[in-house]
C-alpha positions in Angstrom: 124.1 76.3 -65.1 121.3 78.4 -63.4 119.7 77.8 -60.0 116.1 77.4 -59.9 113.3 78.4 -57.1 110.8 75.9 -56.6 107.3 75.0 -55.2 108.5 75.7 -51.4 109.3 79.7 -52.3 108.0 81.5 -48.8 108.9 84.6 -50.6 110.6 86.8 -47.5 113.5 87.6 -49.8 116.3 86.3 -48.1 118.0 84.9 -51.3 117.5 88.5 -52.9 119.7 90.3 -50.6 122.5 87.8 -50.8 122.6 87.4 -54.6 126.2 89.2 -56.0 124.4 89.4 -59.3 121.0 91.0 -59.0 119.4 88.1 -60.9 116.4 87.3 -58.3 113.2 89.2 -58.7 111.0 91.0 -57.9 113.0 92.3 -55.3 111.2 94.2 -52.4 111.9 97.6 -54.2 109.9 96.7 -57.3 106.4 97.1 -57.9 105.6 93.5 -58.6 107.1 92.3 -54.9 104.3 90.7 -52.5 101.7 90.5 -55.4 103.8 87.3 -57.4 103.0 83.6 -56.4 107.1 83.1 -55.7 110.3 84.8 -56.6 112.0 83.9 -59.7 115.8 83.5 -60.9 117.0 85.1 -64.3 118.6 82.0 -65.9 120.3 84.6 -68.1 121.9 86.6 -65.2 122.7 83.7 -62.5 126.3 82.8 -62.1 125.6 79.6 -60.3 127.4 80.9 -57.2 124.9 78.9 -54.9 124.5 82.0 -52.3 120.8 82.2 -52.4 120.4 78.3 -51.9 122.5 78.8 -48.8 120.5 81.6 -47.7 117.3 80.1 -48.5 115.3 79.2 -44.9 112.9 76.7 -46.8 115.5 74.7 -49.0 113.4 76.2 -52.0 116.4 77.0 -54.2 118.2 74.0 -56.3 120.7 73.9 -59.0 119.0 73.0 -62.3 120.7 70.0 -63.0 119.7 68.2 -59.2 115.8 68.9 -60.1 113.9 65.7 -60.1 110.3 64.8 -61.1 107.6 67.4 -61.0 110.7 70.0 -59.8 111.9 70.2 -63.4 108.9 72.2 -64.3 110.1 74.8 -62.1 113.2 75.8 -64.5 110.7 76.5 -67.0 108.5 78.5 -64.6 111.4 80.9 -63.7 112.7 81.4 -67.3 109.1 82.4 -68.3 108.7 84.8 -65.4 111.5 86.9 -67.3 110.6 86.2 -70.9 107.5 88.2 -70.3 109.2 90.9 -69.2 112.0 91.1 -71.7 112.5 94.4 -73.7 113.4 96.9 -70.9 114.8 97.4 -67.8 111.6 97.7 -66.1 109.5 95.1 -68.4 106.7 97.2 -68.3 106.0 95.8 -64.4 108.6 97.1 -62.3 110.3 93.4 -62.4 113.9 94.5 -62.9 116.2 93.6 -65.9 115.7 90.7 -67.8 118.1 90.0 -70.1 120.6 92.5 -69.8 123.0 90.0 -68.2 124.4 90.2 -64.5 123.9 93.3 -62.6 126.6 93.2 -60.1 125.9 95.2 -56.5 128.0 98.3 -56.1 129.8 97.7 -52.9 129.8 100.9 -50.7 130.2 101.8 -47.1 127.6 99.8 -44.6 124.4 101.2 -44.2 121.9 100.0 -41.2 118.5 100.1 -41.6 117.6 100.4 -38.0 118.3 102.9 -35.0 121.7 102.1 -33.4 121.2 101.0 -29.5 122.6 104.2 -28.4 119.7 106.4 -30.2 117.4 105.6 -27.3 117.5 103.8 -23.7 117.3 99.9 -24.1 114.0 98.7 -24.7 112.1 95.6 -23.7 109.7 94.3 -25.8 107.1 91.4 -25.6 106.5 89.6 -28.7 103.2 87.5 -28.7 103.2 84.6 -30.5 105.9 82.4 -31.6 105.1 82.0 -35.7 106.5 83.6 -38.4 105.4 87.0 -38.0 106.4 87.3 -34.4 109.6 85.7 -34.9 110.4 87.9 -37.9 109.7 90.9 -35.4 111.9 89.4 -32.8 114.4 88.7 -35.1 114.7 92.5 -36.5 114.8 94.2 -33.0 117.4 91.4 -31.8 119.9 91.9 -35.1 119.3 95.6 -35.4 118.8 96.8 -32.1 119.7 96.4 -28.5 116.4 95.7 -27.5 115.3 92.6 -24.7 112.5 90.5 -26.3 110.0 88.3 -24.1 108.7 85.7 -26.2 105.3 84.7 -25.1 103.2 82.2 -26.8 99.8 80.6 -25.2 101.1 77.0 -26.4 103.5 75.2 -24.2 105.9 74.7 -27.3 107.3 77.3 -29.7 106.5 77.3 -33.8 102.9 78.8 -34.2 102.0 78.4 -38.1 105.3 76.7 -38.8 104.8 73.9 -36.2 100.9 74.0 -36.7 99.7 75.1 -39.7 102.5 73.7 -42.6 101.5 70.6 -44.1 103.6 67.6 -42.7 104.3 66.4 -46.3 106.1 70.3 -47.1 109.5 69.4 -44.7 111.1 72.3 -46.6 108.6 75.3 -45.7 108.9 73.8 -41.9 112.7 74.1 -42.2 112.2 78.1 -41.6 111.4 77.1 -37.8 115.1 75.9 -37.7 116.0 79.4 -38.3 114.0 81.1 -35.9 114.8 78.4 -33.5 118.6 80.0 -33.3 116.8 82.9 -31.6 115.3 81.0 -28.6 118.7 80.8 -26.6 119.9 84.2 -27.7 121.2 86.2 -24.3 118.7 89.0 -24.8 115.5 86.7 -24.9 113.3 85.4 -22.5 110.7 82.7 -23.2 107.2 82.1 -21.4 105.3 79.4 -23.2 102.0 78.1 -22.2 101.1 81.6 -20.9 98.3 82.6 -22.4 97.3 86.9 -22.3 93.5 87.1 -21.2 94.0 84.4 -19.2 97.3 84.0 -17.2 98.0 87.6 -17.8 96.3 90.5 -18.8 97.3 92.7 -21.8 97.5 95.8 -19.4 100.1 93.7 -17.0 102.0 92.7 -20.3 102.0 96.5 -21.1 103.0 97.5 -17.8 106.1 95.2 -17.3 107.2 95.9 -21.0 108.2 99.2 -23.0 106.3 97.7 -25.7 104.1 94.8 -26.7 103.9 93.5 -30.4 101.1 90.7 -30.9 101.5 88.4 -33.5 98.8 85.8 -32.6 97.5 84.9 -36.2 93.9 84.6 -37.3 93.3 80.7 -35.8 89.5 81.2 -36.0 87.5 79.8 -39.2 85.4 81.3 -41.7 82.0 79.7 -42.1 79.7 78.6 -45.1 76.4 79.6 -43.6 74.5 76.6 -45.3 72.0 74.5 -43.8 73.8 71.2 -42.1 77.1 72.7 -41.7 76.9 71.8 -38.0 76.4 68.2 -38.7 78.7 65.4 -37.4 80.8 64.6 -40.5 81.2 68.6 -41.5 84.6 70.0 -40.1 86.6 72.7 -40.6 90.0 73.0 -42.4 91.2 74.4 -39.4 90.3 71.3 -37.6 91.8 68.9 -39.8 94.9 70.5 -40.2 95.4 70.8 -36.7 94.5 66.8 -36.2 97.4 65.9 -38.8 99.7 68.3 -37.1 99.1 67.2 -33.4 97.9 70.4 -32.2 97.0 69.7 -28.4 93.5 71.3 -28.8 92.6 69.2 -31.2 91.5 65.6 -30.5 92.6 62.7 -32.2 89.6 61.4 -33.2 88.3 64.9 -34.4 88.3 63.6 -38.3 86.9 60.4 -39.3 88.7 59.4 -42.8 86.5 56.0 -43.1 84.6 57.6 -45.9 85.6 56.8 -49.4 84.5 60.1 -50.7 85.3 63.5 -49.1 84.0 67.0 -50.5 86.4 70.0 -49.6 84.7 73.4 -50.1 87.3 76.0 -51.1 90.0 75.9 -53.9 93.0 77.7 -52.0 96.0 76.2 -51.0 95.0 74.9 -48.0 92.2 73.0 -49.6 94.8 71.5 -51.6 97.0 70.8 -48.8 93.6 68.6 -47.4 93.4 66.9 -50.8 96.7 65.7 -50.8 97.1 64.5 -46.9 93.7 62.4 -47.6 94.8 60.8 -50.6 98.6 60.4 -50.0 100.0 56.8 -49.6 100.3 56.7 -45.7 103.7 54.7 -46.2 104.9 58.0 -47.8 103.4 60.3 -44.8 105.2 58.1 -42.3 108.5 59.7 -43.5 107.3 62.9 -42.3 106.1 64.6 -39.1 102.5 63.9 -39.3 100.7 63.1 -36.1 101.3 59.5 -35.2 97.1 59.4 -34.4 96.5 61.1 -37.9 98.7 58.3 -39.5 97.3 55.6 -37.8 93.6 56.7 -38.9 95.1 57.4 -42.6 96.0 53.9 -42.8 92.7 52.2 -41.9 90.8 54.7 -43.8 89.1 54.5 -46.9 89.5 57.8 -48.8 89.8 57.2 -52.4 88.4 60.5 -53.7 88.9 64.1 -52.5 86.4 66.7 -54.6 87.4 70.5 -54.5 84.3 72.2 -54.9 85.2 75.9 -56.0 82.8 79.0 -57.1 85.0 80.4 -59.5 86.4 78.9 -62.6 90.1 77.7 -63.4 91.5 81.2 -64.1 90.3 82.7 -60.9 90.8 79.8 -58.4 92.6 80.8 -55.3 95.6 78.5 -55.1 98.5 79.3 -56.4 100.1 77.7 -59.6 103.4 75.9 -57.5 100.8 74.2 -55.1 98.7 73.4 -58.4 101.8 72.1 -60.4 102.9 69.8 -57.4 99.1 68.5 -57.3 99.6 67.0 -60.9 102.6 65.0 -60.1 101.3 62.9 -56.6 102.3 59.4 -56.8 99.5 57.1 -57.4 96.7 60.0 -57.4 95.1 60.8 -60.6 94.1 64.4 -60.9 90.7 65.0 -62.7 88.8 68.1 -63.7 85.1 67.7 -64.1 84.0 69.5 -67.3 80.5 69.7 -66.6 80.3 73.6 -67.5 81.5 74.6 -70.8 83.3 77.5 -69.5 85.6 75.3 -67.9 87.2 73.8 -71.2 87.2 77.4 -72.6 89.0 79.1 -69.7 91.9 76.1 -70.0 92.1 76.2 -73.6 92.4 79.9 -74.0 94.9 80.3 -71.1 98.3 82.0 -71.7 101.5 80.1 -70.8 102.2 81.9 -67.4 98.5 81.5 -66.5 97.4 79.3 -63.8 94.7 77.7 -65.9 97.4 76.6 -68.5 98.8 74.3 -65.7 95.3 72.3 -66.4 95.7 71.7 -69.9 96.9 68.2 -70.0 95.0 67.2 -67.0 92.4 64.4 -67.9 88.9 66.2 -68.2 85.7 63.8 -67.1 81.8 64.4 -67.1 81.6 62.9 -63.6 78.5 60.9 -62.2 78.2 61.7 -59.2 75.3 59.0 -58.4 78.3 56.3 -58.7 80.7 55.6 -56.2 84.6 56.8 -56.4 86.4 55.1 -59.2 89.0 52.6 -58.5 92.3 54.1 -57.1 92.7 57.4 -55.6 92.1 60.6 -57.2 91.5 64.3 -56.9 88.2 66.0 -58.6 88.6 69.8 -59.5 85.0 70.8 -59.6 84.9 74.5 -61.1 81.9 76.8 -60.7 80.2 75.1 -58.3 79.2 76.4 -54.8 77.5 74.5 -52.0 73.9 75.2 -50.7 73.3 72.7 -48.1 75.4 69.5 -46.3 72.7 66.7 -46.4 72.4 63.7 -43.8 70.2 62.7 -41.1 72.6 62.4 -38.0 75.5 62.7 -39.9 76.9 63.7 -43.4 75.6 61.9 -46.4 75.9 64.2 -49.1 76.3 68.1 -50.4 74.1 69.6 -52.6 75.6 72.1 -55.0 74.3 74.4 -57.7 75.8 75.2 -61.0 75.0 76.6 -64.2 73.2 73.2 -65.3 71.1 73.3 -62.1 71.4 71.8 -58.8 73.2 68.1 -57.7 73.9 66.0 -55.1 77.3 64.9 -54.4 77.6 62.0 -52.1 80.5 62.1 -49.2 80.9 61.2 -45.7 83.1 64.1 -44.9 82.8 67.7 -45.7 85.6 70.0 -44.9 84.9 73.9 -45.4 88.4 75.4 -46.5 87.2 79.0 -47.3 89.7 80.9 -45.2 90.7 81.9 -41.5 89.7 84.7 -39.8 91.0 86.8 -36.7 89.6 86.4 -32.9 89.7 89.1 -30.5 92.5 89.8 -28.3 91.3 90.6 -24.7 92.4 94.3 -23.8 92.6 95.3 -27.7 90.1 97.0 -30.0 88.7 94.6 -32.7 87.5 95.0 -36.3 84.7 92.5 -36.6 84.4 93.2 -40.3 87.8 92.4 -41.2 88.8 90.2 -38.0 91.7 92.6 -37.3 93.0 94.6 -34.6 92.9 98.3 -36.0 96.1 100.0 -36.6 98.4 102.5 -38.4 101.6 101.1 -39.4 101.2 98.3 -36.9 100.9 100.7 -34.0 97.4 99.7 -32.3 94.8 102.6 -32.6 94.3 104.1 -29.3 97.0 102.1 -27.5 100.5 103.7 -27.1 103.1 101.2 -27.2 101.3 98.2 -28.5 101.5 97.0 -31.9 100.5 94.2 -34.4 101.9 92.0 -37.1 101.1 89.2 -39.3 97.6 88.1 -39.7 95.9 89.9 -36.9 97.5 93.2 -38.6 96.6 92.2 -42.0 94.0 89.6 -42.2 94.7 86.1 -43.5 96.6 86.8 -46.5 100.3 86.3 -47.8 102.4 83.1 -46.8 105.4 83.0 -44.6 107.5 85.0 -46.2 105.1 87.9 -46.4 105.8 88.3 -42.5 109.1 89.5 -42.8 108.2 92.9 -44.6 105.1 93.0 -42.3 107.3 92.6 -39.6 109.9 95.4 -41.0 106.9 97.9 -41.1 105.7 97.2 -37.7 109.1 97.4 -36.0 109.9 100.4 -37.8 107.0 102.0 -36.4 107.8 101.0 -32.8 111.4 102.5 -33.1 110.0 105.4 -34.7 108.1 105.8 -31.4 110.7 105.2 -29.4 112.8 107.9 -31.0 110.2 110.3 -30.5 109.8 109.3 -26.7 106.1 108.3 -27.5 106.6 105.0 -25.6 105.1 104.6 -22.1 107.5 104.0 -19.5 107.0 100.4 -18.1 106.0 100.2 -14.4 107.8 97.3 -13.5 110.9 95.1 -14.6 111.9 91.8 -16.2 112.1 90.1 -12.4 108.7 91.7 -11.6 107.1 90.3 -14.6 108.8 86.9 -14.1 107.8 86.6 -10.4 104.3 87.6 -11.9 103.9 84.8 -14.4 105.4 82.3 -12.4 102.7 82.5 -9.5 100.0 82.7 -12.1 100.7 79.6 -14.4 103.3 76.7 -12.9 103.4 75.0 -15.8 105.6 77.6 -17.9 108.3 76.6 -20.5 111.3 78.4 -21.1 114.0 78.3 -23.6 115.7 75.0 -22.3 112.4 73.5 -21.5 111.7 74.1 -25.4 115.0 72.4 -26.6 114.0 69.4 -24.4 110.8 69.3 -26.2 112.9 69.1 -29.3 115.4 66.6 -28.3 112.4 64.4 -27.1 110.3 64.3 -30.2 113.5 64.1 -32.5 114.3 60.8 -30.6 110.9 59.6 -30.6 111.0 59.9 -34.4 114.3 58.3 -34.6 112.9 55.3 -32.9 110.0 55.3 -35.1 112.2 56.0 -38.5 110.7 59.6 -38.8 112.0 62.8 -38.6 110.2 63.8 -35.7 107.4 62.2 -33.7 105.2 65.4 -32.1 103.8 65.2 -29.0 100.3 65.8 -28.8 99.0 67.2 -25.5 99.6 69.8 -23.2 100.9 67.6 -20.3 103.1 65.2 -22.6 104.7 68.7 -23.8 105.0 70.1 -20.1 106.4 66.7 -19.0 109.2 66.8 -21.6 110.0 70.4 -21.0 110.8 69.1 -17.6 113.0 66.6 -18.3 110.4 63.6 -17.0 111.6 60.3 -17.9 108.1 59.0 -18.1 105.7 61.0 -20.0 101.9 61.1 -19.6 100.0 58.4 -21.7 
């Protein structure tokens, strides 16, 4: 029996570190690491010890005999990765042993990857942002140094991308938040939630009270299409829609109107697939998740029956990952269709190799869709490749998308258009910013020209990589910070922790600390329990602050 890594894989390599027989690849030391869509368990080397499953922060690893439904395909996906690399210790790609049996670790004296607390004076480090990038950085500092960490977030609740970016039907992925939450009550952590750098406190003031500041503010802006009609009512960004169904306080409950039968999503990355899944899902199934109550209500009364994913490229070059596409094939009550309007589409799918993402579509229905007709009965998702949006049409509101393809132009009637063409970082007040890349200029995480200031995550490298990619990213940044500390290159702070606490509390009376964060969690879980759900999120800042302060009656 073997264990199998499934769709939710975050790629942070925690499983690699605990595997006693080195059967999970690619490892961080191999060339493929960071470029594959997920990690893989070698079925020929796995000894079924379960250490990887216990360590996985997103519950993505299961025994093969416990795989159900769509999960069964991942046994073959894991095995195929090693079959492709058989024939040598490197397999030609730096992926490690494929068929040489267990490779037991040689246990020697413990080695510490980080410096000892005695190597330099204790540090006070502020981490701005409590999403995965910021929390991986905080974890590294807390576990490997004696640093005191100040967690800062502009929202009055922690979580960042895990809370507001992960689709509600991916509870396993959200589980990584539980790992991070254990750090909130750490004796060397202080939390200031609801504190915005640039509004409540300046970057200079933050730096003056800490030895170093790490910015993990993500990429919360969206990219534009740059086509006529993009600003029409009914044309929204995926950023807005994702925030809407995740109860983000800055997105109004009526920001999305799912009353149209057909929705066009421009883009075919994983976020586009998330949007398509949520809009076509059975609301009763979503009721068992932590989806926003207002979104669940709107979807229950909504009329969406068809979502069209409009992609410029072909099946072989689509931006989504193979694991997410595999999951799309097995949605209950939802038909997946490929619009075969272009002969290149069938050719690409039929010629795809076993490990290619296009091969996943080989058994998917192919149809030449007549867009002049209303959506077919039932619920379906249509993949339309080799098509580019040229204009959003409508008189006062969206009614269609004009697209270009090899056969010419066509109109796809739709009442809602969602652009899912990527995220973009926004300038951080007080820091340099590269408008071309949407990132803060840096060297190894050290902000250019700003000693003691660092970046991690999407604001550092751009919007690429999933949750687990932030672990290696954070390790690099923290390594740079500690090297600067050893070299004596960090500016000495002008003020202490108490002075910072007095400063921010004088600026903002609605701050939430670790106790308040725990109170919010208790309230949301209790609300969910009453509704038969795992959690019912509070969707406004006043509600969150009231819950943090233990008020019995919440606003609204």
